[in-house]
N, C-alpha and C positions, 0 to 999 in steps of 0.2 A: 436591698441590703439592710441588715438589722444593726442599729447602733448599740454599742456596749458601753456601760458606765465605766468611769475611771480613765477615759481617754485612750483606751486600748484600740487596736485595729478592729474594724467592723468584721463581723462573722459572715461569711458568704451564705446566702440563702440556698436552701436545698432545692434542686430542680429535678423534675422527672418528666418523661415523655407522656403527653396526654393520650390516654387510651381512647379507643373508638367507643362511642356511647352505645352502639347497637347496630343491627342490620335491618335492611328494609324487608317488608313483607308483601308488597304489592306484586302482582304478576304471577306467572307460572314458573316454578323452579326448573332449571335445566343445568346440565353439566357441560362445560365447554373445555376444549383443549387450548392451551396457551403455548406460545413459543418460548417457554421456560422449561428447563430440565433440572430436576431436583439434585442438589449437591449435598453430600453427607461428609462430615468431618469426624473421623473415627479416633483421632488422636487429639487429646486436649492440651497437652503441654508443649506443643510445637512453637518454636520461636525462630523468626527469620532475622538475619543480620543484614543491615543495609550499609552499603559502601558507596562513597562518591568516587567517580572515575574521571580522570583527566587524561586525554590523549593528545600529544603534541608531536608534530613531525620534526625531523632533523633540520629542515630548511624553513620551519615555521609556516609552511603552506597550509591551506585548508585540508582537513582530514575527512575523507569520506570512507565508506565501507568500514565503519568502526566495528561492526560485528565480526568481520573477518579478522581484524586485529585482535579482538578479545579471544576469538577461537584459537588463533595462533599462540597467544599468551598462555591459555590453558594447556595446550599441547607442550609448549616449551618448558613451562615451570610447573608441571604436574606434581613434582615432589614438594616444592615450596608451598603449593596450594593444597597439599594433602590429597590430591586426586579428587577433589570435590566438584560437584556440579553447581553451576551458577545460572541465574536468570538475569539477563542483561536487557535493558530497555532500549538499547541502540543509541543512547545519548550520554547521560552522566550518572546513571545509577545501576548498581549491581546488587543482587540479593543472593544470600547463601543460607543454608540450614545450619552450617557450622561456622563458628567464629574463627577467623584466620589467626595464626600465632602472633602476628604483629598488627597493631592498629594503623600503621602507616608503612607503605612499601612502594618503592619505585622499581619498575621493570623496564628492560630494553627488549623490544621486539624487532626482529630483522626479517625482512622478506628478500629472498634472492631468487632471481629467475634468469634463465638463459634467454637473451635477446640477440637480435642481429641489427647491424647498421642498415638503414634503409635510405635509398635515394629519395630526393624531395618529392617526386611525383609518382613514385612506385613503391612496391613492397619487395623489390628484388633484394635477396639476402646476400650478405657478404660474411666475413669472418665473425663467428659468434663470440660474445663476451658475457660476463655476469653483471647484472645490474642489481644493486641492493638498495632497499629503502629501510630506514631506521626510524622507529617511533619510541617515544618515552611514554610509558603508562604509569600513572600514579593512582594508587588505590588507598583510600582513607576511610577508616571506620566512621560511620555517621550515627546509626541508631539501632535500637532493638525493637522488633515489632512482633508481639505475641499474636498467634493466630486465633486464640480463644477470644480476642477482643470482638470478633464478629458475633460469636454467640452471646457475649455480654450486651452487645448493641441490640440484638434481636430481643433480649429480655428487658431492654430499657434501662440497663445499669451502666452503660458506657457514657462517660462525660467528656472524653477527649477525642482526638482524631485517629486513634489507633485502628479503629474498625475501617475507616477509609483507607488508611495506609495498607492494612492487610488485604483489602480488596484489590488495591493497586498491585500488590505483590502477585496475587493469583492471576490478574490480567496479564502481567509481564511474563509469567511462566507460560501462559497460553500463547503469547506472541512468539516465544522461542520455539514452540511446537511447529509453527507454520513456516518451515524453511522452504526456500525455492519459490516463493510467491511474492507479489507486491503487497506491501502493508501500507495502508493509508489510515492513520490514526488507529482505530480498533477494527478496521475492515480489511479482510484478506481477499486478494484477487489471484486466483490460480490460472496458470496457462493451460486451460482445459477447453478444447473446442466445444464441448457440450454446454459451456457457460457463455458462449458467444452468440450474439444476435446482430446480423448485418442491418445497420440503420440507413446506410446509403452515404454517398459523398466521401467514401474512403474512411468512414467512421464505423466502429463496432461497439455495440453495447455489451459490456462484460458484467455478468452477475457476480457479486461478491457476498461475503458473509460477515456480518457484524457480530461480535461476541463480547460479552462482558459479564462478570459476576455481579449479582444483585442481591441485596437483602430485601426480602418480601415478607408479607404476613404469613406465608406458608414456610418460611425459613430461607436458607441460602439457596440460590438457584443460578443457573447459567442461562443467560438470555441470548438467543440466536435469532438474528433477523437478516433479511436479504437487502442488498443495495445494488443499484445499477449505475455504473459510471461509464463515461465515454472514453474510448481508447482509439488510437489509430489502427487501422486494419493492417496487420503485418503482411509483408510480401514485397514484391518488386516496387522500387520507388516510382518508376514510370507508371505502373498501374494505379498507384495511390494518387498521383498527380492528375491523371486522366479522370479518375472517379471524383476527386475533390473539386475539379473545375468543370466537370461534366462535358468533356471533349472526347472525341474518338481518336484523334491523331496527335502524336507527341509534338508535332510542329505547331499545333494550335494552342499549346500551353502558354499561359501568361507567366513568364519567368520572373517578373517582378514580384507577383503574388507568390510564386513558388519559392523564391528565396526567403520571403518572410515566413512561409509555412514550414520550410525545412530546417530553419536555423535551430541548432541545439538538439535535433533529433539524432538518435543512435542508429547506425546502419552496420551491416556486415557484408563485406564483398564475398562473392561466391568462390573466389580463388584463395581466400585466406580465412582463418578461424577467428581473427581478431575483430573487435568491435571498435567503431570510430564514431566521433561526434561531429556532425556537420556544422561548420562555421560560416559557410556561404557557398557561392558558385564561382566558377572561373569567369574571367572577363571575356574570354573568347570561346568559341565552340571547340570540341575535342580535337578536330583535325587542324586547328590553327593555334592551339594553346601550347606554346613552347616551354620547355624547362631545360636546365643544364644538368648533365650527368657525366660522370667520369667513366671512361672506357680505357682498356689497355690495347695498345696497338701491337699487332703481330709483326708489323713491318719494322718496328724499332728493335734494335738489338737488346737494349736494356729493358724493354717492355714497360717503360714508364707510362702511367695513366695520363690521359689528357682529357680536357673538357670539350664536350660537343653539345650542340643544341638539337633537340629532337622534340617532335610533338607527342602529346599524350597518346593520341590515336596510333601513331606509328610505333610507339614503344610497346603498347599492349598487343598489337597485332603481329609485329615482326619479332620483337625481342622476347615476349612472353608467349607467343603462339596462341593468343586468345582471340577468337572470332568475335567481332563487334558488328552488329547489324543495324542498330539504331543510333549509336552514339556519335557518329562523325559530325553531324550538324547540330548536336545538342551540347549545352554547357556541361562541364564536369563538376562533380561535387568536391568541394574543398574541405578536407577532414584534418588539416594540419593546424597551424596557428598563423598569426599575422606576420611573423618573421620568417616562417618556414612553411609554405603551403604544401599540402599533399593532395594531388588531384587523382580522382578515381572516375572512370567512365560511369555514367549514371545507370546504365543498363546492367552493370555488374553488381549493384548494391540492392539489398533488401532491408526493409525496416524491421528491427527486432521487435518481438512481442512486448505487450504491456507498457506502452508509452501513452500517457494520458493526453487527451485532446482537451485543451483548456480554453479554446476560443468559443465565441457565442454561436449557438446553433440557429439556423434559419427556422421559421415557423413550421415548414414541412418536415425537417429533420427532428424538430422537437416533438411534433405529433407522432412521428414514427418511433422515437425512443420511448414515449409514454405508452404507446400501444404494445411495444415489445416487452416492456417491463411488467405488464399486468399478468396475473396468474389467478386461476380459480382456486378456491380454498383447498381442494384436494391436492392439486399440484403443489401449492405452497407448502402444505403439510409434509408431503413426501420429500420436497426439496430440503426443508429444514431438518427433518429426521436423517436424511442421507448425509447431510453435512456433518452432523454429530458422529455418525457411524464411520463414514469414510475417512474423516480427518482425525479420528481417534483423539478427541480433545483431552481425555483423561489418561492417555497412555504416555505418561511422562514420569521420569524418575523422581523429580522433586515433588510433584503432586502425590505420587504413591508414598514417598517417605513422609509426607505431611498427613497421610491418612485421608486424603481428599478423593472421593469417588463421585462420578457423574452418571446418573441414570440415562438410558438410551431412549426413553419414552417421554412424550410431552406430559407436563403437569396438567391435571384437571382442576378446574376452578368452578365453584358454585356461582350460578348466575340466575337471573330472572328475566323472563320475556314480558315486558310491560304491555299494557293495553295500547291499541292503536290510538294515537291522539286524533281528535276530531276538530275540524274547523267549521265555523259558521260564516258563510259568505252572503252576498246580497240576496234579497228576497227571503231572508231567514232560512236559507237552505243549509242543511247539515252536509258537510263535505268530508268524506273519508278518502284516504290515499289508496291508490291501487299499485301493486307491485313495488311498494316501498316509496312512493313519491306522489305528490299532488300535481295534477295537470289542470292548470287554470284556464284552459281554452273554454270559451263560451261561458265564463263565470264573471260575475260582477262583484265589485267591492262592497263589503258590508256597510262601510261609511267612507265617503270620499272627502277629500280636503284639498285645499290649494296650497302649493309650496311656492313661495316667492323666491 
């Protein structure tokens, strides 16, 4: 800081980005392909408007599926929102190319669906009714973010965080493009069998794509990289447990370990389209697990319902007409809650796709995952280019309105192949690597020392 006479405030010192002093000259020049795709911005005066979003449920419970609520809001209040498109980060921030008429607005979003009453251990349907869920959505204007701050930053003229905020806007728009997939931070995992690799133990390695906009020496670019993450192999729960515990017979399954493994996993019974979350296992096997249900007696004149006790196995085989071959002597899955259990025979349930496996891998499975994630350069190049083309990263109304376009070919960069480094080992022997590595078999050290 520079002091100014007369007791006035100090004048801030001017700052600028330090330029690169030059480039190397050693080695042979070569052109390489990088996993970056050049991004052009053809409109210079684009401004994004940032809004803070708060979503609360009517009963103050935790709100999930926030994107679904925002989508319903845009449909319900298209007139108030002027029919504009938004980019939502899934949490607390919303971006728009047009400023809304009001800086603060609260909306009411209602979901109504036709549901049926279900008995505790079954999915037997009775009289239908409407269930509604109400959410309060508050949208407050927060900031204005000019897109040209990225260009200013590339020129070394940007002194605030606008460039970083503008990149965050573009990343958020890209997130909104990847619907119907699992998003972990900036990595997308699609339910596509060609991205699956069986690791063993009921675990599947799923290849995903990491994407982010970057400012580079060559300008703005989209960086695409691959990532491999562990997921549970979708399919019948019984098959998963046998593979996970490496047993052949369901009767050999360790159900204490199985209970810990299955907790909080999502399953879908084959006789229903609904998904359920597992909270535990039944205390008794299917043919001995009783529950109470109401039935109407045809013998009574008034037809009043009365409560009877019946096993889960008997209910599904006799009342639902579903054949069960393996479930009689196996526990049931509990997909209800602590106050109201809902039991499902385990052979009717399948694990839904894209559920992460978060437990530690054994050394064998870890080696299998590492081997399955390796690719040679040509395959890696083809995979990255196909990701940009197939998922059409630039096919978005907000990006088009912003003048942002993404090339479909990898960026080329200037590189140099340096001379092979040479080592000197014992007996003054010069030692050159072969096939990119040194092999020290039958070699002695140039100078030995003792380490205490």
